[in-house]
C-alpha positions as CSV (number, residue, x, y, z in Angstrom):
1,M,59.4,50.0,-16.2
2,N,61.0,48.8,-12.9
3,T,59.1,47.3,-10.0
4,R,58.7,50.5,-8.1
5,E,57.4,52.5,-11.1
6,R,55.0,49.6,-12.0
7,W,53.7,49.4,-8.4
8,L,53.1,53.1,-8.1
9,Q,51.6,53.5,-11.5
10,T,49.1,50.7,-10.7
11,I,48.1,51.9,-7.2
12,L,47.8,55.5,-8.4
13,F,45.6,54.6,-11.4
14,G,48.4,55.4,-13.9
15,K,49.6,53.5,-16.9
16,P,51.8,50.6,-15.9
17,D,53.4,48.4,-18.5
18,K,51.7,45.5,-16.7
19,V,50.1,44.9,-13.3
20,P,52.4,43.7,-10.5
21,F,52.4,40.0,-10.0
22,E,51.8,39.4,-6.3
23,P,50.0,36.1,-5.8
24,G,50.8,35.9,-2.1
25,G,52.7,33.3,-0.2
26,G,52.2,30.6,2.4
27,R,53.2,30.4,6.0
28,E,54.9,27.5,7.7
29,S,52.2,24.9,7.4
30,T,51.5,25.8,3.8
31,I,55.2,25.6,2.8
32,K,55.6,22.3,4.7
33,R,52.8,20.9,2.5
34,W,54.4,22.2,-0.7
35,H,57.7,20.6,0.2
36,E,55.9,17.3,0.8
37,E,54.4,17.7,-2.6
38,G,57.8,18.0,-4.3
39,V,58.9,21.6,-4.1
40,P,62.7,21.6,-3.4
41,E,63.7,22.6,0.1
42,D,66.1,25.3,-1.1
43,I,63.4,27.4,-2.9
44,E,63.1,30.7,-1.2
45,D,60.6,32.6,-3.4
46,M,57.6,30.3,-3.9
47,A,55.8,32.8,-6.1
48,E,58.6,33.1,-8.5
49,Y,59.1,29.3,-8.6
50,A,55.3,28.8,-9.3
51,Y,55.5,31.4,-12.0
52,R,58.4,29.6,-13.7
53,Q,56.6,26.3,-13.4
54,A,53.6,27.9,-15.0
55,G,55.7,28.9,-18.0
56,G,56.7,32.4,-17.0
57,K,59.8,33.7,-18.8
58,Q,59.9,37.4,-17.9
59,D,62.5,39.0,-15.7
60,W,61.5,38.7,-12.0
61,S,62.2,41.6,-9.7
62,T,62.0,40.6,-6.1
63,A,61.7,43.0,-3.2
64,G,65.0,44.6,-2.0
65,E,66.3,46.5,1.0
66,G,63.7,48.1,3.3
67,F,63.7,50.8,6.0
68,W,62.4,49.3,9.2
69,V,61.1,51.7,11.9
70,D,60.6,49.9,15.2
71,E,57.4,51.0,16.9
72,R,57.4,48.1,19.3
73,M,57.7,48.4,23.1
74,I,61.2,48.6,24.5
75,P,61.9,46.7,26.5
76,H,59.8,43.7,25.6
77,F,58.2,41.5,28.3
78,E,60.1,38.3,29.1
79,E,58.9,35.4,26.9
80,K,58.3,32.4,29.1
81,V,56.3,29.2,29.5
82,L,54.2,29.5,32.7
83,E,52.6,26.1,32.6
84,E,52.7,22.9,30.5
85,R,49.6,20.9,30.0
86,E,49.0,17.7,28.1
87,R,48.6,19.3,24.7
88,T,48.9,23.0,25.4
89,M,51.1,25.6,27.2
90,I,50.2,28.7,29.2
91,V,52.8,31.3,28.1
92,Q,53.7,35.0,28.5
93,D,54.5,36.6,25.1
94,W,56.8,39.5,24.4
95,K,53.8,42.0,24.6
96,G,52.9,40.9,28.1
97,N,49.9,38.8,27.1
98,I,49.1,35.5,29.0
99,C,47.6,33.0,26.6
100,E,47.2,29.3,25.9
101,I,48.6,27.8,22.7
102,S,49.1,24.3,21.3
103,K,52.4,22.6,21.9
104,E,52.9,22.3,18.2
105,Y,53.8,26.0,18.3
106,T,56.6,27.9,20.1
107,L,56.9,31.4,21.6
108,A,58.4,32.5,18.3
109,H,55.0,31.8,16.7
110,L,53.6,34.6,18.9
111,R,56.5,37.0,18.0
112,D,56.4,36.7,14.2
113,P,53.7,35.7,11.6
114,I,55.3,32.3,11.1
115,D,52.0,30.4,10.8
116,F,48.3,30.7,11.5
117,V,48.2,30.3,15.3
118,T,45.0,29.9,17.4
119,R,45.3,31.0,21.0
120,R,43.1,31.5,24.0
121,W,43.6,34.8,25.7
122,I,43.8,34.7,29.5
123,K,45.2,38.1,30.5
124,C,46.3,41.3,28.6
125,P,48.9,43.7,29.9
126,V,46.8,46.7,30.6
127,E,43.9,46.1,33.0
128,S,44.2,49.3,35.1
129,Y,45.5,52.9,35.1
130,E,48.5,51.7,37.0
131,D,49.2,49.2,34.2
132,W,48.8,51.9,31.7
133,E,51.3,54.2,33.4
134,K,53.9,51.4,33.4
135,M,53.2,50.6,29.7
136,K,53.7,54.1,28.5
137,V,57.3,54.2,29.5
138,R,58.1,51.4,27.0
139,Y,57.3,53.7,24.0
140,D,59.9,56.4,23.8
141,P,60.0,57.8,20.3
142,D,63.5,59.2,20.8
143,E,65.0,55.7,21.6
144,P,67.8,55.6,19.0
145,S,67.3,51.9,18.2
146,R,63.9,52.7,16.7
147,M,65.6,53.9,13.5
148,P,67.9,51.7,11.4
149,Q,71.4,51.7,12.8
150,D,72.8,52.9,9.4
151,A,69.8,55.1,8.6
152,V,71.7,57.8,6.7
153,A,73.6,55.3,4.5
154,K,70.5,53.1,4.0
155,A,68.4,56.1,2.9
156,K,71.1,57.2,0.5
157,R,71.2,53.7,-1.1
158,L,67.4,53.6,-1.3
159,S,67.3,57.0,-3.1
160,A,68.0,55.1,-6.3
161,R,65.8,52.1,-5.5
162,E,63.9,50.2,-8.1
163,H,61.4,48.5,-5.7
164,P,58.7,50.1,-3.5
165,V,59.7,50.8,0.1
166,G,57.3,51.7,2.9
167,F,57.0,52.3,6.6
168,G,54.6,50.2,8.6
169,F,52.8,51.2,11.9
170,S,50.0,49.8,14.0
171,G,46.7,51.8,13.9
172,P,45.0,53.0,17.2
173,F,42.4,50.2,17.2
174,W,45.0,47.5,16.6
175,Q,47.3,48.9,19.3
176,L,44.7,49.3,22.0
177,R,43.5,45.8,21.3
178,E,47.0,44.6,21.9
179,W,47.1,46.4,25.3
180,L,43.6,45.8,26.5
181,G,42.3,42.7,24.6
182,F,39.5,42.8,22.1
183,E,36.5,42.4,24.5
184,N,37.9,44.8,27.1
185,L,38.6,47.4,24.4
186,C,35.0,47.2,23.0
187,M,33.5,47.4,26.5
188,M,35.7,50.4,27.5
189,L,34.8,52.3,24.3
190,H,31.3,52.4,25.9
191,D,32.1,52.4,29.6
192,D,35.2,54.5,29.9
193,P,35.6,56.5,26.7
194,G,37.9,59.0,28.4
195,F,40.5,56.4,29.1
196,I,40.3,55.1,25.6
197,K,40.8,58.6,24.2
198,E,43.8,59.1,26.4
199,M,45.4,56.0,25.1
200,I,44.6,56.8,21.5
201,C,46.0,60.3,21.8
202,F,49.2,58.8,23.3
203,W,49.5,56.4,20.4
204,E,48.7,59.1,17.9
205,D,51.5,61.4,19.2
206,Y,54.0,58.5,19.4
207,I,53.5,57.3,15.8
208,A,53.4,60.9,14.5
209,A,56.8,61.5,16.2
210,L,58.2,58.3,14.7
211,L,56.8,59.1,11.3
212,E,58.3,62.6,11.3
213,K,61.7,61.3,12.4
214,A,61.8,58.6,9.8
215,L,60.8,61.1,7.1
216,T,63.9,63.1,7.8
217,F,65.8,60.2,6.3
218,L,63.6,58.9,3.6
219,V,60.3,59.7,1.8
220,P,58.8,56.2,1.3
221,D,56.6,55.0,-1.5
222,Y,53.8,54.1,0.9
223,V,52.9,54.1,4.6
224,R,51.0,51.1,5.8
225,I,48.7,51.1,8.8
226,S,47.8,47.7,10.4
227,E,44.2,48.1,11.6
228,D,42.3,44.8,11.8
229,M,38.9,46.0,12.9
230,A,36.3,44.0,11.0
231,Y,34.8,40.5,10.9
232,K,32.3,38.7,8.8
233,G,29.6,41.2,7.6
234,F,30.4,44.2,9.8
235,S,33.1,46.5,11.3
236,M,34.0,45.5,14.9
237,I,32.7,48.9,16.1
238,S,30.1,51.2,14.6
239,P,31.0,53.7,11.9
240,A,29.9,56.4,14.4
241,M,32.4,55.2,17.0
242,V,35.1,55.0,14.2
243,R,34.4,58.6,13.4
244,E,34.6,59.7,17.0
245,F,37.6,57.7,18.2
246,L,39.8,56.8,15.2
247,L,39.2,59.2,12.3
248,P,41.1,62.1,13.9
249,T,44.2,60.0,14.3
250,W,44.1,58.6,10.8
251,R,43.5,62.1,9.4
252,R,46.5,63.6,11.3
253,W,48.8,60.9,10.2
254,G,47.5,61.3,6.6
255,K,48.4,65.0,6.6
256,I,52.0,64.2,7.7
257,I,52.2,61.6,5.0
258,R,50.8,63.7,2.2
259,E,52.9,66.7,3.1
260,S,56.1,64.6,3.0
261,G,55.4,63.8,-0.7
262,C,54.5,60.1,-0.1
263,K,51.5,59.4,-2.3
264,V,50.2,56.1,-0.9
265,Y,48.5,55.8,2.5
266,L,47.6,52.2,2.9
267,V,45.5,50.4,5.5
268,D,45.4,46.6,6.2
269,S,42.2,45.2,7.8
270,D,40.8,41.7,7.6
271,G,37.1,41.1,7.5
272,Y,34.2,43.1,5.9
273,I,35.5,46.6,5.3
274,G,32.6,48.0,3.4
275,E,31.5,50.2,6.3
276,L,35.0,51.6,6.7
277,I,36.2,52.5,3.2
278,E,34.3,55.9,3.1
279,L,35.8,56.8,6.5
280,W,39.3,55.8,5.3
281,I,38.9,58.0,2.2
282,E,37.9,60.9,4.4
283,A,41.1,60.3,6.4
284,G,43.3,60.5,3.3
285,I,43.8,56.7,2.9
286,N,43.8,55.8,-0.8
287,A,44.6,52.0,-0.8
288,C,43.6,49.0,1.3
289,L,44.0,45.2,1.6
290,P,43.5,42.3,1.7
291,I,39.7,42.4,0.6
292,E,38.6,39.1,2.1
293,V,35.9,37.5,0.0
294,A,34.7,35.1,2.7
295,A,33.9,38.1,4.9
296,G,31.6,39.6,2.3
297,C,34.0,42.0,0.5
298,D,33.1,42.3,-3.1
299,I,35.8,44.2,-5.0
300,I,33.4,44.7,-8.0
301,E,30.9,46.5,-5.8
302,F,33.6,48.5,-4.0
303,R,34.9,49.8,-7.3
304,K,31.4,50.8,-8.5
305,K,30.8,52.6,-5.2
306,F,34.1,54.3,-4.5
307,G,35.6,54.6,-8.0
308,T,39.2,55.8,-8.2
309,R,39.2,57.1,-4.6
310,M,40.4,53.8,-3.3
311,A,42.9,51.3,-4.7
312,Y,43.1,47.6,-3.6
313,I,45.5,44.8,-3.0
314,G,44.4,41.2,-2.7
315,G,40.7,40.3,-3.3
316,V,41.2,36.8,-4.8
317,D,39.2,34.3,-2.8
318,K,41.6,31.9,-1.0
319,R,38.9,29.2,-1.0
320,A,38.8,29.4,-4.8
321,I,42.6,29.0,-5.0
322,A,42.2,25.8,-2.8
323,A,39.4,24.5,-5.0
324,G,41.4,25.0,-8.2
325,G,40.1,24.1,-11.7
326,Q,37.1,25.9,-13.0
327,I,36.4,27.6,-9.7
328,I,39.7,29.5,-9.6
329,K,39.3,30.2,-13.3
330,D,36.0,31.8,-12.7
331,E,37.4,33.8,-9.7
332,I,40.1,35.4,-11.8
333,K,37.5,36.1,-14.5
334,R,35.4,37.8,-11.8
335,V,38.1,40.2,-10.8
336,Q,39.5,40.9,-14.3
337,P,37.4,44.0,-14.9
338,V,38.9,45.6,-11.8
339,I,42.4,44.6,-12.9
340,D,41.7,46.3,-16.2
341,S,40.3,49.5,-14.7
342,G,43.5,50.1,-12.7
343,G,44.2,50.8,-9.0
344,Y,44.2,47.1,-8.2
345,I,47.0,44.5,-7.5
346,P,45.2,41.1,-7.4
347,G,46.4,38.4,-5.1
348,C,45.3,36.0,-2.4
349,D,43.0,37.7,0.1
350,H,45.2,36.8,3.1
351,G,48.1,34.4,3.6
352,V,47.8,31.3,1.4
353,P,46.4,28.6,3.7
354,A,47.6,25.0,3.9
355,D,44.6,23.6,2.1
356,V,46.0,25.0,-1.1
357,S,48.0,22.3,-2.9
358,W,51.1,23.1,-4.9
359,P,49.5,22.1,-8.3
360,N,46.6,24.4,-7.5
361,F,48.9,27.2,-6.5
362,V,50.8,26.9,-9.7
363,Y,47.6,26.9,-11.8
364,Y,46.3,29.9,-9.9
365,C,49.7,31.7,-10.6
366,K,49.4,30.8,-14.2
367,L,45.9,32.4,-14.5
368,L,47.0,35.4,-12.4
369,A,50.1,35.9,-14.6
370,K,47.9,35.9,-17.7
371,A,45.4,38.3,-16.2
372,T,48.2,40.8,-15.2
373,G,50.3,40.6,-18.3
374,W,53.1,38.3,-17.2
375,L,52.2,35.4,-19.5
């Protein structure tokens, strides 16, 4: 069974030969620590290296070529440093946000997920109807560069792929937060719902157009929606607001996805998602990640409550990985029944943080490999 077949069989509650081994990976600060602990600088795939160090001998199939659809604004805002302070900088990022970051980071850290970056928001790009009118022109779905330059040839190559390929888009809550800022978005949902619905409808139409265009080239194995909208214990907005403002958009996209023949509609949201899963299922979403344990997510309870209507990726407590020893052993034992029942690819419940030592990461990979059939 190849990587693609195994991934789909697992997510769709089929019969994989073994469960995909996806322990997760570190960002810049984590990898820096691992190098200091002896990992060679030329290692590119940390998960594979850890698997080999843990005694793994099976053939390793890494991810291959993808099909990137560019939803981002065109043109970007100019990235620039506006002010330098003793330990921080005031900067404008590519999205038009003005924020303060530590001097240990660069503007590139705000462009790509290089590391875990804390920032102080000062100003977001949409603060008025005038700002909104100027913002809309940056999102033309017919802009040719939004599809891969060699889309036809790439799609032809990918027709014989042995690894899963997906499209990724921002959900409406995520995107409006990028334009308005989190606090302003939450206030405007109450104070100016008409304006919020106008922006959501614009984004819904825009992504639907991109999705339909991309599907003329390739039917992916999954479509992933980024929709961070929960924190510890609760969703960021009430389920009633989710139903009113977001569900129609998710449902429309889900219809396009299903009718294309793509079988996995995946959503990514940090935080406690227990209030959201039923709504996602109603929208046609059938998989989610990363199932953060520290936020109160309990994959055992989720499986009992939602059964085979929802599959999961992640769900292994990053704090247990950092602790190592018996604690991570107990954590893998905790999620084993869900692994065995299908519809679950276990792994770190977010990026692997820098408090995870290399020896503990290798031990965690060893336990995970045993739990998923790789050792």
